[in-house]
C-alpha positions in Angstrom: 94.3 37.1 10.9 93.6 33.9 12.9 91.5 31.0 11.6 88.1 30.4 13.0 88.1 27.5 15.3 84.5 26.6 14.8 83.8 25.2 11.4 80.7 26.6 9.6 77.8 24.3 9.3 74.0 24.5 9.0 71.5 25.9 6.5 73.9 28.4 4.9 76.1 25.6 3.7 73.3 23.1 3.0 71.3 25.6 0.9 74.2 27.5 -0.7 74.0 28.5 -4.3 75.8 31.0 -6.6 73.9 33.9 -5.3 74.6 33.0 -1.7 78.3 32.6 -2.4 78.4 36.0 -4.1 76.7 37.5 -1.1 79.2 36.0 1.3 82.1 37.2 -0.8 80.6 40.7 -0.8 80.4 40.5 3.0 84.0 39.4 3.1 85.0 42.5 1.1 83.0 44.8 3.4 84.4 43.3 6.6 88.0 43.4 5.2 87.7 47.0 4.2 86.4 47.9 7.7 89.2 45.9 9.4 91.9 47.5 7.2 90.5 51.0 7.7 90.4 50.7 11.5 93.8 49.1 11.8 95.2 52.0 9.7 93.2 54.6 11.8 94.6 53.2 15.0 98.2 53.4 13.6 97.7 56.9 12.5 96.3 57.9 15.9 99.3 56.3 17.6 101.6 58.3 15.3 99.8 61.6 16.1 98.3 62.0 12.6 94.8 61.5 13.8 94.0 63.7 16.8 91.6 62.7 19.6 90.5 59.3 20.4 89.7 56.5 17.9 87.2 53.8 19.0 87.8 50.7 16.8 85.1 48.2 16.1 87.6 45.5 15.2 85.9 42.2 15.9 82.4 43.6 15.3 82.5 44.0 11.5 79.9 41.3 10.8 77.1 43.4 12.4 77.8 46.4 10.2 78.2 44.3 7.1 75.2 42.0 7.7 72.8 44.8 8.5 73.8 47.3 5.9 73.7 44.8 3.1 69.9 44.9 3.5 69.6 48.7 3.3 68.8 50.9 0.4 70.5 54.2 -0.3 67.5 56.1 0.9 67.4 54.3 4.2 68.8 56.3 7.1 71.4 55.3 9.7 72.7 56.8 13.0 75.8 55.4 14.7 78.0 55.7 17.7 81.5 56.8 18.6 82.5 53.4 17.2 81.0 54.1 13.8 83.6 53.7 11.1 82.3 50.3 10.1 78.7 51.4 9.8 79.7 54.4 7.7 81.7 52.3 5.3 79.1 49.5 5.1 76.4 52.0 4.3 78.3 53.1 1.3 80.3 56.2 2.3 83.5 56.9 0.4 86.5 55.3 2.2 88.9 58.0 1.2 86.7 60.8 2.4 86.1 58.9 5.7 89.8 58.7 6.3 90.3 62.3 5.4 87.7 63.2 8.0 89.7 61.4 10.6 92.8 63.2 9.6 91.0 66.5 10.0 91.3 67.4 6.3 89.2 69.6 4.0 88.4 66.6 1.8 86.6 64.8 4.6 82.8 64.7 4.7 82.6 67.4 7.3 85.8 69.2 6.2 87.7 67.6 9.0 85.5 69.2 11.7 83.7 66.1 12.8 86.6 63.7 13.1 86.3 60.1 14.1 83.3 60.4 16.4 81.1 62.6 14.3 81.2 61.3 10.7 78.2 62.1 8.6 77.4 61.5 4.9 73.9 62.5 4.1 74.4 61.4 0.4 74.2 57.7 1.5 71.8 58.2 4.4 74.4 58.3 7.1 73.0 60.9 9.5 76.0 60.8 11.7 78.1 59.1 14.3 77.7 60.5 17.8 80.1 60.8 20.7 77.4 60.7 23.3 76.3 57.3 24.4 72.7 56.5 23.2 72.3 60.0 21.6 71.9 58.5 18.1 68.9 56.5 19.1 66.3 59.3 19.4 67.8 60.9 16.2 66.9 57.8 14.3 63.5 57.6 15.8 62.9 61.2 14.8 64.1 60.4 11.3 61.7 57.5 11.1 58.9 59.8 12.2 59.8 62.2 9.5 59.8 59.4 6.9 56.3 58.4 8.1 54.9 62.0 8.2 56.3 62.8 4.7 55.1 59.4 3.4 58.6 58.6 2.1 59.9 55.1 1.6 62.7 53.8 3.8 63.5 52.8 7.3 65.8 54.3 9.9 68.4 52.1 11.6 70.2 53.0 14.8 73.3 51.2 15.9 74.3 51.4 19.6 76.2 49.4 22.2 74.9 47.4 25.2 76.2 50.3 27.4 73.5 52.5 25.8 70.6 50.2 27.0 70.8 51.6 30.6 70.3 55.2 29.4 67.1 57.1 29.2 67.1 57.7 25.4 67.0 54.0 24.8 63.8 53.5 26.8 62.2 56.7 25.6 63.0 55.8 21.9 61.6 52.3 22.2 58.4 53.7 23.7 58.0 56.4 21.1 58.7 54.2 18.2 56.3 51.5 19.4 53.5 54.0 20.3 53.6 55.8 16.9 54.5 52.7 14.9 57.6 54.0 13.3 59.8 52.2 10.7 63.0 51.9 12.8 65.4 49.1 13.4 67.2 49.2 16.7 70.5 47.3 16.5 72.3 46.6 19.8 75.9 45.6 19.3 76.4 43.8 22.5 80.1 43.4 23.1 79.7 43.0 26.9 81.3 46.3 27.8 80.2 49.8 28.4 83.6 51.5 28.0 85.7 49.5 30.5 82.8 48.2 32.7 81.3 44.8 32.2 77.6 45.3 31.3 76.6 42.3 33.4 77.8 44.2 36.5 75.5 47.2 35.9 72.5 45.8 34.1 69.6 43.9 35.7 67.2 41.6 33.9 67.6 39.3 30.9 68.9 42.0 28.5 68.1 44.3 25.5 65.7 42.0 23.7 63.5 41.6 26.8 63.5 45.4 27.4 62.4 46.0 23.8 59.6 43.4 24.0 58.4 45.0 27.2 57.7 48.1 25.1 56.0 46.1 22.5 58.9 46.0 20.1 59.6 42.5 18.7 63.2 41.5 19.1 65.6 38.8 17.8 69.0 37.8 19.2 71.7 36.6 16.8 75.4 35.6 16.8 77.0 38.9 15.8 80.2 37.1 14.8 78.4 35.3 12.0 77.8 37.7 9.1 75.4 35.3 7.4 73.3 35.0 10.5 73.3 38.7 11.0 72.3 39.2 7.3 69.4 36.7 7.6 68.1 38.2 10.8 68.4 41.7 9.6 66.7 40.9 6.3 63.7 39.3 8.2 63.3 42.2 10.6 63.6 44.8 7.9 61.1 43.0 5.8 58.7 43.1 8.8 59.4 46.8 9.3 58.8 47.7 5.7 55.5 45.6 5.7 54.1 46.9 9.0 55.7 50.3 9.4 56.5 49.3 13.0 59.8 48.9 14.9 62.0 45.9 15.6 65.2 45.3 17.6 68.2 43.2 16.6 70.4 42.1 19.5 73.7 41.0 18.1 76.1 39.4 20.6 79.6 40.2 19.4 83.2 40.8 20.6 85.4 43.9 20.8 89.0 42.7 20.2 90.6 46.0 21.2 90.0 48.3 24.1 87.4 51.1 24.4 89.8 53.2 22.4 92.9 52.4 20.4 95.1 53.3 23.4 93.2 51.3 26.0 95.4 48.5 27.1 92.5 46.5 28.5 94.0 45.7 31.9 90.5 44.7 33.0 90.5 41.7 30.7 92.7 38.6 31.0 94.9 37.3 28.2 92.8 34.1 28.1 89.6 36.1 27.6 91.1 38.1 24.8 92.4 35.0 23.1 89.0 33.4 23.4 87.4 36.5 21.8 89.7 36.3 18.8 88.5 32.7 18.2 85.2 34.3 17.1 86.8 36.5 14.5 84.0 37.2 12.0 86.4 37.6 9.0 88.2 34.3 9.7 84.9 32.6 10.3 83.4 33.8 7.0 86.6 32.9 5.2 86.3 29.3 6.5 82.7 29.2 5.3 83.9 30.4 1.8 86.5 27.7 1.7 83.9 25.1 2.6 81.8 26.4 -0.4 84.8 26.0 -2.7 86.2 29.5 -2.7 90.0 29.4 -3.4 92.4 30.7 -0.8 93.9 33.0 -3.5 90.5 34.7 -4.0 90.1 35.2 -0.2 93.6 36.6 0.1 93.0 38.9 -2.8 90.0 40.4 -1.0 92.2 41.3 2.0 95.0 42.6 -0.2 92.6 44.8 -2.2 91.2 46.2 1.1 94.7 46.9 2.3 95.7 48.7 -0.9 92.6 50.8 -0.9 93.2 51.9 2.7 96.9 52.6 2.0 95.9 54.9 -0.8 93.3 56.6 1.3 95.9 57.3 4.1 98.4 58.7 1.5 95.7 61.0 0.1 94.6 62.1 3.6 98.2 63.0 4.5 98.6 65.0 1.3 95.2 66.8 1.5 95.1 70.4 2.9 93.3 71.4 6.0 90.3 73.7 5.6 91.3 77.4 5.6 91.1 79.0 9.0 88.5 81.5 7.9 86.0 78.6 7.5 86.5 77.4 11.1 83.1 78.5 12.2 81.2 77.8 8.9 78.7 75.0 8.6 78.5 74.3 12.4 75.3 76.2 13.2 72.2 77.2 11.2 72.0 81.0 11.4 69.0 81.4 9.2 70.8 81.2 5.8 68.5 78.4 4.5 71.1 75.7 4.8 68.7 73.1 6.3 65.5 73.9 4.3 
């Protein structure tokens, strides 16, 4: 893991106290778990143990950690094909998440969802989604359900900058603003829609401006700085909870790996990739922790613990059985049995 080249400064260091230090350590744990999980998932996919494509969010961990640290268990989340980090940060069990990737019966969806369709309703994770932008209107619908049923909570939808050119993004912004729904739109802007640079296909000043054109207040933040994401998400979520109306968080971040774990990124130069890795959110936060007096041994222990937890999850997933063949078509469609009442 490379060291951050920019040394942390500013209000986080100047106003740091024990509570802030504890929160930054918690962020480090969350990001380390996500990083270790996705590195292991990519290795398992390369070995043929995980079938289908794996879309890592390595380099983007600070967005998931910073946003989800401000969510309650009853808050609802929708995600993307790049959704492992959001799932883990929302509180889903790591071993069950890994088992789902391995297609095993101990996974959340008994192995039927796989990497791109993880869901854990017990922690409010309504599901990842393999269709670009498809999770956005689901979150808006969930927010409307919360409002109609007078339930507490907000809905949060994570999506990439590639989703902002698709119809569901605009329709969802309009609907959420029109009906004043408690939803936080989180754009993880890594600069690419699959293998295409977003700047080559997107007109105008970007996602925040598009949101504000629909009457949705927006805020842009450095998505590689978990403390900055945390602060911005906390402020926006407080506004949503107080007003019941939507907000958008535009997090500029970096995708270190390709669109999938087997994408060699021939469309990016070695210099560009090296520059991206200088904004490693885990290394940046580790440098901040050191500046606040956290010992190297404690920071290393966080990474070691994450690695050990993931190794155990991989071993358990390998040993777990597949769901029996007679259950292949169970749980995939409501046929009137009352499952969704």
